[in-house]
N, C-alpha and C positions, 0 to 999 in steps of 0.2 A: 360193493360192486354190483353192477347191473347184470341180470341174468337174461341173455338173449332169448332163450326159449320161453321164459315167463312173459317177457314183454311182447314177443311175437304172438303168443297165445292170446294175450289181452287185445292186441290190435285186431286179431281175427274175430274177436267177439264184439267189435265196435258196431257191426251191422245187425246185432241181435235185436229182433222185434220186441223182446220183453224190455219195457222201459226201465224196470229196476236193475236188470242186468247191465243195460247200457250205462245207467248212471253210475253203477259201481265201477265198471271198467273205465269210464271217463275219468272218474275221481282218481283211480289208481294210476292211470297214465299221466295225469297232471302232476301227481306226487313225484314222478321221476324227474320232472323239470326238463331242462334242455338236453339232458342225456338221452331222452326218448326220441328226440327229433330225427336223428339219422334213421332209426328203425321205422318211424312213421313215414318218412319220405320214401324210403326204399319200398315199404308196403304199398304206398300210393302208386308208385310206378307200375306195380303188378296188379293193381286193383281193377276189376272189371265191374264190380257191383256198384250201381249208382249211389247207394246209401254210403258205402265206404268212401267213394270218391268225394262225397260231400262232407262226411264226418272227419276224415283224416286231416284235411287242411284246416278245419275248424279247431281241432285239438292242437295242431301245430301253432296256429295263431294265438290261441289262449295261452299256451306255454310261453311263446315269445313276448306276448303282451305282459304277462306276469313278470318276466325278466326286466322289461322296460320300466315297469312300476317300481320294482325293487331297486334297479339302478338309479332311478330318479330320487328315490328316498335316500339312498346312500350318498349321492352327490349333494343333496340338500343338507343332510345331517352332518356331512363332512365339512360343511362351511361354505359350499358353493363357490370355492375360490377360483376354479379353473373353468372359464366360460366355454372354452373349446370342448371340454369334457361334457358340460351341460348340454350344449347344442348337439353333440354327437349322440347323447341319450335320446333326444327328441328325434333325431335322424333315424335311429334304430327302430322307432315305431313303424315307419314306412319301409325301411330298408334293413331288416334284421340280419341279412346275410352279407352286408357290405363289408369289404375290407377297409377298416377305418384307418389303417396305416396309410392308405392311399390319400385320404383327406389330409392327414397330418403332413405327409410329404408335399402335397400341392401347396399348402400354406407355407411350409418351410422354403419351398422354391421361390415363392413371391418375396418372402422376407429376405432371402439371400440376394435376390436381384436388386432390392432396395439398398441393402447393406453395402453391396459392392460399390455403389455410386455415392454413398453417404459421406459427406464431408464432416470432419471432426467438429468444426466450428459453425456448422449450419444453424441458422436462426430457426425458431419454430415455423414461420411461414415457408422458409426454404425446405425444411424437412417435409412439410405437408405437400409442397409442390413436387418434391421428388417421389413421395409415395403415390401421389396422383398420377404422375407420369408413368410409373411402372404399372400401377393397378388398372388405370383406364386406357392408356395409350398402348402399352406393350401387351398386357394381358387381355385387354378389351372388355373389361367389366362394364355393365351399364344397367340402369334401372329398367325393369320390365314394365313398360308403359302400356303395351298393347294387351297384355293379359295379366292384369294386376291381381285378379282374384284366384289365379292358379295356385293350388297348394304347393306345387313344386318350388315356388318362390321362397318357401320357408325351410326347405331341406338343404342343409349346407352342401351335401354331396352333389346335389343337382345344380345348385348355384355355381359351384366350382367347375362343373362340366359345361353347363350352358352359358356361363358368364353373364347370366341375367338373374336379377333378384328383386325383392322389394326393399323398402327403406331399411328395415331392421336387419335383414340377412346380409345386405352389403355392408351396413355399419358394423355388424358383428365381425365379419371377416377383416374389414379395414382396421378395427380397433385391436383385434388379436395380433395382426401383423405389426401394428405400431407398438403395442406393449412388448412384443418379443424383441423389438429394437430399443427398448427403454424409452420410448416416446410416450408421454403421458396423455393418451387420447382415450376417452371413455364415453359410453353411451348416455344420452339424455332422453328421458321418457316424455317427449313432447306430445300432446294430444294430436291425433290424426297424422303425426309425422314422427320420425325417430331420427335424431341428429347426434352428432358427436361434439364433445367439448375438448379443446386442448387446454390442459390445466397448467397453471403456473406453479411449479413445485416449490418455488421459493416463497410462495404465498404473498409476494409484495406487488401484486398487480393492482391496477386501478379498478378491476372488476370485483364486485362482491362475490365471495365464494371461490375466488382464485381461478376463474376461467379467463384465459387470454383471448380466445375467439372460438367460434363454432365452425363445424365442417358438415356439409351436406353430402353424405356418401352416395345418395341416390342421384345427385346432380353433379357427377364428375368431381367430387371433392371440393365443391365451391365453398370458399371461406366467407363468413359473415359475422356480424356482431350482435350485441345484446339488443340493440334497437330494432333489429329485424325480428327477433323473437317477440319483442313487445308488440310490434305491428301484426305479427301472425296471430298472437293471442287475441288482439283487439278484433281482428277479422272474425274470429271464432266466438266473439263475445264472452271471452273467459278472463277472469281476473288474474293478475300476475301472482304466481305461486312459486316458492322456492324450488319445488320439485321439477318445474318446467325449465329451470335454468342450470341445474347442477346435476352431476353424474348420478345415475341410479345404480342399484346393486345388480349383480348377476342374476339374482332371483327374479328381480323385476323384469329383466330382459327376457328370461325364459318364459315368464308368465305372458309377456307381450307376444312372443312367438306362438305360444299355445292359443292365445286369443285370436291371432291372425289365422291359424289353422282351423280353429272352430268356425270362424266366420266363412272361410273358403269352402269348408265341407258343408256348411249349412246352405251356402249358395248353390252347391252342386247336388244337394239333396242326399248326401251320404250320412244318413242318421246313425248308423252303427259307429262310424268314425267320430261323429260329434259326441256320442255317448262316451266312447273310450277316452277321447281327449279331455272331456270334462272330468273324467276320473283322474287323469294326470294333473289337471288344474287343481283338483281337490287336494292332491298330495302337496302341490306347491303352496297352497294356502293353509295346509295342515294346521 
């Protein structure tokens, strides 16, 4: 059990000018983990000392970042099966206090609105047409073309609020909804673009690897075929490679989200965030 008087005494020592005392106090507070956060935040509200005002948020952030790293390791070592859980861990990096149930409820609401209109005998293109109608026309999701470098495009809570995202965040939400409806739509790690593949679960398709067709979640769910991927790769002067045509793992998706965030924060000059996100990337590449 946490002892309030001990922890409050430690917090009061955070502004000690003696470096050794500060380091000891800092280490002790970190050892309490997330249990210390309420005490730290309450002390911050009453702090007038500039040094305390600077150090308390830093300690809170370190504790929260430690939790994110730990959560990411647990998700990865648990098999990385649940993409929504993985993307929520990344969301926690920027929004540690977010009520995640709200995100889950927002996704469930979109899924329910598709399900209500879904016909039993709908063909794959008809299913996609219906998801597109609900996702883009009713809910108003669209690709953020005007501010593509904005890191907010990569945080699922923000994309669900603003209805704007980048290729991968829109594709993640789209595929999570499809999979919750037992529609076999999965992410494909195409260079400079992220697309979705509708899989033929009977594996008797004309396509190699069992892909029936592709979906561009960034462009209102536009359906296209393998030849379009061929042409896109040709434009980039890249050779055809199996990984550009077939679904990738959830781990690859989360790595791509992290790379996008690193690039966005490099662009805005946020070196501290770049350093921390590289730590998260190192966990993913463990």
